[in-house]
Structures are given as structure tokens and as C-alpha cells.
N, C-alpha and C positions, 0 to 999 in steps of 0.2 A: 469411350468406344462402345459402339452398339454390339449387342449379341442377340440378333433377331432369331426367334424360334417359332415353331407352330403352336397352335392353341393347345394341343395335347401336352406338349412339353411345358408350356407356361402353366397349365392347370396343375401338372404334377409338381412343379416347383412351388406353387402356392398351396398345395394340399387340397385342391378342390377338383371338381369335375369340369370338363369342357362345357357342359350345359350351363354350369354356374357362370363361367366367363361370358358365355353368350348372353345370359340374362343381365349380367353386370354391364355389358356393352349396351344393351337395349335401354336400360334405365340410367345410363350415363355414369355409373359408378367407376368403371374401368374401361377406357377407350383403347382399342388396339393401336399400336404404333404404326402398323401398316395393314392395308387390305389389298390383296392381290386382285388382278382383273377377274379372276374366277370367283371372287367373293370370300376367299379364305382369310381368316384373321391371323396376324402375326404380331408377336409381342417382343419387347426388348427386355431380356433377362437382367441386363445391367440396371434397369429401373426397378424391376420387381425384386431383385436381390442385390442391392447395391453393396452390401457388406462383402460379397464374394468377388467384386470387381474393382475394389479399391486399388489393387495392384496395377490397374491400367492407367492410373495417374502417372503422367510422364515423369513427375518429380520422384516417384518411387521406383521407377524402372532403372535398370542398370546396363552398363556396357559389358559385353562379353568379348574377350579377345581369344581367338581360336588358332591353335598351332597344331600341325600334323607332319609326321614323316612316315615313310612306308615300312622301315625295318629297324631292327635293333642296332645295326651298325651305323645308323644315321642319328643316334641319340644326341651327339654333339650339335647337329644342325637343329634338332628340336629345342635344345637349350638356348641356342642363339635366337631362334624365332621367339621363344617365350620371353627372353631378355629384351629383345627389340620391342615386342608388344607391350611389355610391362613399362619400359622407359617411355614409350610414346603416350600411352594412356595416362601415366602418372604426370607427364609434362602438360597434358591437356587439362588436368585437374578433375578427371572423371571418376565416378564411383564404378569400379570395374573388378572383374576377376578373369584370370587366364585359364582356359580349358585346353588341355593337351591330349593328343591321341597318337597312338602308335599303330599304324595299320594302313593297308592299301587304300588308295583313293577310289577304288572300286567297291570297297566294303561299306555298306550303308548301316551296318549294325555295330559300329564302333561305340564304345561306352561314352566317350566324350561327345561325339556327334549326336547320339540319342539324347544326351542331357541338354545339349544346345537346342535341339529341336523342341524338346519338351518345354524349355524356358520360353522359347519364341511363341509356341502355341498358347501357353498360359499367360501371355502378355506381360512377362516380367523383364523383357529386354527392350532397351531404347536404341541400342547401337551394337553392331557387329563389326569387329575389327580383325582383319587377316593380313598376312604379309603378301600373299599372292592368291589369285583366284583358285588355282589348282590345289592349294593347301586345304581347301574345304572339301571338294570332291572332284574326281576326274571328269565325270559326267553327272549332270544334275545340279551343279552349282547355281545355274541360272534359275532353276525352279525354286531353290532356297531363297535366292535374291527376290524372286517374285512374291514369295510369301512374306518376306521382310517388307517389301513395298506395301503390300496389302495391310500389314500390321503397323505401318508407319514407323518402321525400324530403319535407321540410317546404316548403310553399309560402307565401311571405310577399308579400301585396299591400299596398303602402304606402297607397294611396288607393282605397277601395272606392266612392267617389262618382263623379260624372260626370266623364269626361275632358274637359278644356277644348277639345281638338281633335276631339272625337267627331263632330260634324256634318260637318266637312270631310273627315275620313277615311272616314266612312260614305258620303258622296257619291262619293268616288273608288272605293270598293269596289263600290258598286252599278253604277257605270259600267263597271267591269271585268267584272262578271257579265254585263251586257248585251252587251258586246263579245264575250265568249267564246261565249255561247249563240247570239247572232244569227249569228255566223260559222259555227257548227256547223250551224245549221238551214238557212241560205240560201247559204252559201259566202262566203268573204272578199271576193270581187269582185262580188258580186251587187248590182244597183241596189236590189232589194227590201230587202236587208240594210241598205244605207246609209240608206234612208228610215226603216226601222224603228228603227235605232239613233238617228237624229236626233230622231225623235218621243219616244222614251223618254228620251233624254238631256235634252231640254227639260223633261220632266215631273219629273225628279229634281233638276235644278239650280235653285238659288234664284232666279237672275236670268232663267231661261227660255231661256238661251243654251246651245248645244251646247258641251260641253267634252270634251277628249280624256281617255279613261280612263287611269289609271296602269297602266303595264306591270307 
């Protein structure tokens, strides 16, 4: 897999100056991998430093199965997701690991999600497996899938139908959005904010009672 960089970054990786790379180009010692329409030289770091990119070999990349629930009271569902992913990946004969998260689908800073994205960016993943699309993120899953496509990572979604916990999770996520934006607009300690949050929370909860948004 290519890792195209500018002449300055290529020079830094080789421990020389950009002027040296230009001279090497002129005498045929090191030809740039690409030259832009504007005449800028571009180099492939995977060729200049192959020892750093061996993990990009598909045979050395792994499958990551990702499971998530929104709250502590959903831990049994998290265990069921993990068991299902484990059984599926094992049956396929893949080299894999299961990464689990406990947190809102609106939270982009979850430990497991950050680890997954780091592995994807570092080209150590060949396949991503999830039970449902919304188990990854409430919003933004398509962006992650686009990155996977660019990185030649297969995405496997075991169940493309409705998630059994969809309504409960959606309610939690909507309440989280209300909390965040009302706090930004009116201040966390504002009476106006508290009343607004109470009215909107009643509107989105099935029983009409205010519920605390998931952190």
C-alpha cells in the first residue's frame, strides 16, 4: 500500500535535505514516485522505509470485531454481541480479536473505538465485523466505512435489519444531544436550560417522564 508524501517529509525520513533529493532526481539516483502538475515531487514512504510498512501485508493484518452498548444495564447485551462475533469469526477461521465498548453511540472518545481507529489508520486491520451498523456509531459510521474502503478493509455487518435495542439507544442518544446543546446555548447552571431540557426530555421519552441522558 502506498504512502505518498511531500519531498520535505521524504527527505526527513531519509535524513537528508530536499536539495539532496532534487539532486538525486536529476542524476537518476532516486526518481520520485509522482510529480504533480505543478512540478512538486512526491515519494512513497513504503518504498523508502519498507521496514515500517510490513504490517500492510494483507497476510499480517487481522480481523477486528467490535461490540458496543450504551449503558451498564445493557451489559448482558454486550456479552451476547461479543459471543456472537466470537462464534462467527471463529467459524470463518479468521485471525481476530473482539473489542468492546460501553458508551453512547454519540461518544467518539470511547476507548475501544479509539483503539479500533488507531488500528485502521496504522493498516493493521483487514476486516471489521459488527452486529449492526449502529453498534459502531449513531452518526459517522459511514465515514468510518469510507476510511475502511480507502484502506481496503472489508466491512461485515452480521444483521442489516433493525437492532432490537434501537429505540432504547436512540432515546439515550437524543437526550445526550439535548443536554449538550442546551448547556452550550444557555449555560449548564441556567434555569432556562433546565426547563428547556425538561420539556424536550418529556417529548422524547415514551412515558413522558424526564430521564437522565447517558454520559
